[in-house]
Every structure is written in structure tokens, then in C-alpha cells.
N, C-alpha and C positions, 0 to 999 in steps of 0.2 A: 260648590256654592249653588243650587238650580239658577238657571232666567229667568227674567219676568220680562214683560216688553207692555208697560202699562202706557205708552206713547200709541203703540198701535189701538190697544181698545180705547183710548181716549177721543182718536182719531173716528173711529167706527161712529162714536155717540154722536160725532159733531161735522159726518162727511157730506150734508148739505151746506156747508160754509165755508168746506176744505176747498184753498186752492194753491194750484201747482206747485210753489214753493213749499207748501207743507205736506205736498203729497214728494215730492225731490226730499224732505226732509225727512218721511218715513222709510224711502230708499235708503238713505245713506245710515238709518239706525239698523236697519236689515244686513246692509252690509258690513256695518259693525258686529253685529250678532256673529254673522259668519267667521269674520276673522277669529273671533275668540275662540269657537271649535278648533278651528286650527290653532291656535295658541296652545289649546289643551292638548292637541293633540303632540303639536311639539314639547311639551313639560312632560310627557311620559316617559320612562326610562328603557322602554320597549321598543323596538324601530318597528314602523308600519309605512309599506307600501300597498297602496292599491293602485291598478293594471286593468288594462280593458283585455279581450280574450285575443286579441293582436299582440300585445303587451306594452300598450304607451301608458305609459306613468299617468295618474289623473291624480294622484294624493301622495306625499313621500313626507313626511317627517324629519327632521334634523337629527333624533338618532339613527334612523336609517343611511343617512346619508352621509354620517361622519362614520358608522361603521364598512360603507360599502366603499368608502374613499372618494365617493361623490363630490370633484369639488364649486360645481353650481347647481344646486339641487332647483334652481328656478327656470333653468334650461331644459325643453323639449325631451324628453327620454325616452328609449323604448328598451325595454331589460332586456330580450331577446340581442337584443345588437350593441347593446353599449355597458353591458357588465364585464365585458372584457373576457382574458382568459383563466377563469379562478376557479375553484373548486364550488360555490355558491352559483354561477353564470353555467357552470356545466347543468347543476342540480335542477335551478330552475329551469333551464331549456328543457332538458330531458321528459320534466314532470307538468309543465306547463298546461297544455289543455286536459289532462286528466278530470276525472268527477270524482275521485276519492280528495281525501285531506290527506297531505303526507309531511312527513318531518324528515330532520336530519342536522346531525353535529356538525361544528366546523370550527378551526382554528383560526383565531386571528393576531398576532404576530405585533402590533402595532397599535395603539405607544408600549404596550406589553401584551406579553402572550394571553387570553383570554378564550376562554370558548362560550359559543354560543349556538342557540338554537334556533332552525331556520321551522315555518308553520308555510306552509301550500294551502290558502283555502280558498278553493273556489266558491263562488257564488254567483246568483242564476236572477237575479231580481233587484231593479227593472230591467237589466240585460247584462250577459253574463261577464262578468268582473271574477279575478283573481286576488284575493285579500295576502298577504305576503307580512309574518309574523314575526320578527328577531326578538328573542329573548337571553339575555346576557345568563348562563351557567355559572362566572366568574369561573376561576386559575383548575380547579377540578374536579370537573366532572362527576368524577365517581360521586364525591361527596354531593355536587350538586343535584345528581338526576337520583337520592333519595325517594325513597316512596311518598316520604311529605311534598317534599320540591318538584317532585311528579306531579301530585295532583293539585294543588296549587297553580304548576304551567298549565294545566291541561284544564283549569277551573278557568284564569288567565284568556286562556283562548278560546273557550266557549263565551263568555263575555264578549271578547271584542267582536269575535265574527258575528255575533248575534249586533252587536251595537254598529258594526261596520251595515249590516243586511238593514236594521230596522230604519238608521237614519237615511237610507237611502233614499226612500221614497219623499219622504215630507223637502229632502236637501233637492231630489229632481224637479218637483213641483215648484215650489220658491222661487230655482232657477228660471222655473219655464214663465211663474206667472208676473215675474222680475222685469224679464224681458217685453212682457205684455204690457204691464206699466210704464218701461219705460217708453214704446212705441206711442202707446197713447197719452204720451206729456208730450213728444214730438211733432202730435198732430192734434194744435190744438181745436181747428175747425172739427174734426174728429170723435174730438175728446168725448167722454157722456158720463157724468158722472153717478148714473145709473151701472151702467158695465166697470168704471174706479171702483164703487164700492163692494159690486160683485169681488172684484182681483184681492181687495184689499181685505176681504171678508175668508178668502181664501188662504190668503198669507196671516194672518193671523189665527186660524184654527191648525197648518204648517208649523206654525210658530211655538202653538200650545202643545202638538205634538211631540215635536222635537225636547222638548221641556218636560213632558213626562219621560219620553227616555230617558234622560238625563235624571233627574228624579230618582227613576228604578234603578239605574246605573251604578247612582252613588250609595244607593241605600245596600247594593249589593254588595259592595265593594268596600263600602267605608264603615265593614262593623267591628263593635267596641273589643276589644281582648276577650280572651276567656278568662272568668274566674271563677273558678272548678269550686264548691263546698259542699258540703252536706245536707242534701236536701230531701224532702219529703216530697217524693214524684206525683201524690195523689195529690197533693196541695197546687202545682202547679196544673195539672188537669181540673181541680175543680175550678181553679179563677179563670180559664179558659172557655171552661163549662158556663161560666155565669156569665161575661161580657155575652157571650153568644146566645144566650138565656132568650132574648127575644125576638132575635132572627129566622131561630129553632121553635119556637111560638109562633112568627108569620106564617113560616112556610106550613105548617101542620105537620113536624117532625117532632118523633120521640126517639127520645136518647135512653139508649138501654147501658149504665155504666158499673160495671163491674172491679170491683177492690181487691184487691190482694192483701192480708191487714198483716200477712207475714211477709210482706218485702221491707226489709230494712232501709234504711235512709242510707243514700250513699253520695258520693260525689258526681257534681252534674253544675252545666252553667243555667241557672236556672232561668236567664232571659232567653237564649237560643231555645232550649227546649220549649216555652211558653210560646213560641215565635212559630215555630216549627207544629205541633200541636194547634195554632191556630192555624193555620194552614191546610192542615188537611182538615179540620174539620168544617172549613169554607166550600174548600174541595166537594166536602161532601153534603155541602148545604146548597150547592151550583148542580150536583147531579142530582137533584132528588124535586125538581122543578114543580111536584105535583103530591105532594108529602113522600112518607118511609120511615123508616125503624133507624138511628145510626146505635151500632152496637159498640160500645168501647169495652175492651177489657184489661186489667193489670193481671198481670201473673209472673211466675221469677221457676226458674230450672237451675239448680247450684247457682254459678254466680253471673247467669245473664238474665239481666228482667224484661219482659215480653209484653210488649204494647201493640195489641190490637184494635182496628182502626175499620168496621165492615157498616157500607153502604148497601141501600136497596135500590142504586141511582140506575145512570146510563148505561153504567161501565164503560169501559175504555177499547177500541179496536186493537186487533191485534197488528195492524200497522201502527197503529199507534205508541203500542205499549215500548216498547226500548226506546222511544224518545221522550219518555213523559218526564227523566230527571236532566234533560238537556236545558242550559240556559236559554230561554227567548223560543221557546220551543210551546207552543199552545193551539189549542183547539177551539178557543175560545176569542169570539168576538172582540172583548172586549180584556180580554187574559193578559199580562204583561210577558208571561210565561218565565216567572222567576220563583214562584213560590214553591213548587216539587223540587228545586234545584236548591233551593235555603234549606226546607226539611233534609235534603241528603247531604250535604255542607254539614250541618250542627252534627245529624245525627252522627258521621266519620269520625264529626272533632271529637266526640265523643267516646272516640274507638269501635263503633259498634255498625249497624249494618240495614238495610232495609230488604225487606219480601213484599212481594207486589201480585199480589192473583185477582184480574178482570172478565168477566163474561159482557158482551154486549145484553142490556136489558135485565141484567143479573145482578148487576153490582161489583163494589170493587173495594176490596181489601187488603188495607196497607197494614205491613206488622214489622215493628223497629223493636229490633235486637240489641241491646242497651249493657254494656256490660257494670256488675256493681263492684262500689267501693272503687277499685281501683280506672279512668277513665282511660289507661293507654292497655288496659288487659287485651292479649290476643284471644279472640271468641275461636273456643271448639267448634270441631265439625258439629255443632246444633241446627238441624233444620224443621223449619215448623210445617205443618201439615200445606200451605201455600207453596213451601219448595222454591219459589223465583226470586234467587238474591241479586242485590245492586252492592 
């Protein structure tokens, strides 16, 4: 459930009448909130370790401590020195300061034989750090590293890396301003309500930022189970277009929509595709701030439904294009970086794929290829004109 902080909000409204005891209560409230974030990490079934570039552990959850046999997680620890002589330790020491993301599988014999995968993920903001993620593969790695499991693990990896990166800045800012507020409270003569108000406003802003990150994370991870039913894909597109009609009108965007009257109804999850279409069309709206045309077409070839979304927007740079489907990757100031990641996930859940081509100042075309009737039907080697697959 997303965190809320009505206490800080009320404090800001009555700041002129606030005494030092109330400010201490605010500090206590924020401290409890940070403790809640740590509890969430400790409830994860995946092991998580965050360390600085010298190997000093800054964050360690209970699952990681259990798998690595760490008796006292609260004790100061350096991964490069204190992991002992294990395969995991050798892997970490060998690859610690590399800039690329790496993975490897290891076997744990206690309490029973289990395989797990270790991810080493370099982070660069606000200061260089390294994230270790331990994912349980179970007793049989051959079965667990099947295509479906592999994609799920990669999705979890992207989300974990994204969350670790996203919460770093607000937590760092909250820590700095908490120290500043403590200093002000311990120096009553130097205490200024104006400076205190400014500090509390920053704390509220960063708390709201953390709340937004958690909301987006929960939205991405708590998806309802897939429910495939025989549906008309045109009806889903019609519904999404109707909802966005006011936004198209406001931005002076013309929509050209061509249907395929011969496309049969087929198995699909209505909600997943509706959300995917909404994300694609909202992206098109944001890409055309000064009007334009969005062309949407539905067609089919043999057992493949082909949906094209072509805008006349700003386009995507060559540098950004390979990363647009990565979770938390965004070029927008207010973007969550999860929209296109969700689209890709929805298409893959239907056994399909996405092709995309974009040119700066000329627009972007997304092509969704979905198998008809059988959600898990393997797609033949069909390529659209765009030709760039994901």
C-alpha cells in the first residue's frame, strides 16, 4: 500500500505555531517511514545487497544474509574482504568494479541443495555503488531457467535496479535535511522558523517523491492474473480512443484509424491490451506537443494480427532507442519510465513481439504483432516494413 504522510502536510500548514517538540515528532515520523522501507526489503524473497565502490555494505536484507551465511547483518562489513573463500566471493571480487551488468549461477548446499542466480549491477547516481541481487532458482536450474522464468527474472532485475536507482536521490536528500534539522533543533538560539519551514518543505517533497516511486513500482509488480477470452480487438481500441478523445482535441491531434473487417475475434486479455494501447497513444500525444496526426491501423496476415501506431512527433534519438523498453528509463522530466516496459510485457504475455522505428523530428512507429486465437502460438519469421524487433 503506498505510503502517505499527512503529519508532515499538517505541519507545514501550521509551521508558524510549531514548537521544537513537534519538530522532533516529525523527525520520529520520518524515521519510522525509513524503517518501513527497510522492512519491505526484508520481506522480499530475493536477496539484496547495496555496497559502495570500495565494497563497504550500505544495505543488506535478511534474505541475502541467510544465503551468504552472515551471522550478524548489523555488523560493519566489506564484501571484498568478508565473504570468505566461496565461489560467490570469488565472482564478486573479480567483477566488482566493472561497468557492465553481470550474472552467474551458484549452488547452495544448506539447508538443502538450492540454486540461485547472482546479478552484479553497477549504479552511478548519486555516487558509484554496486547492487547485488540474489534470485532463487529452486532445485532444478534447468527447469527454472526456461524462457518464461528467464523473462520474469530479467523483469525483476530491471525493476530492482530501477527502484534502487530511483530511491537513492530522495533518500540521500532526506538524510541530509534530517541532519540539518537536528542541528537546528540542538541550537535554539540559531533556530529560524523560516529556515526550518524550508527544510520541512524539502522533506515533504522528497517523501512525496518516494511515495510516487512506490506507487509506480506496485503498479508494475501487482498486475492481476492473465484472463484470456475471445475478444474483438477493435472494441478495445475504440474504448481507449474514446477515453483519450478530449486530449487529442486539446492538442489538436488528428487520428486516422483503419480497421480490419476480416480480422476474427481471438483470445486476449482485454485489460492488458487496453492499458498497452493507452500507453502507446499517450506517448504519441506527448511526442506531438504542436499538433500532428496519429495513424492507427489494424490488419492481419495468416495467424498474426498487426497493429501500427504511427505518430508525427519529435522522434527518438539513436542513443535512446535501444533502451526505451527498459524499466525506469525515460527522457521525460515527469515520466515514470514504466509505460513502454508495460507495453512490451503485455505483448510478450500474449506471445507476440514489438517492432519500432523512429527518426528525429519525423516521428515514431510502433508495430505490435499478436498471434491470433492461440496466445502461446510461436510467431513465424514475419517482418513488417519497420523491421526492428524487440
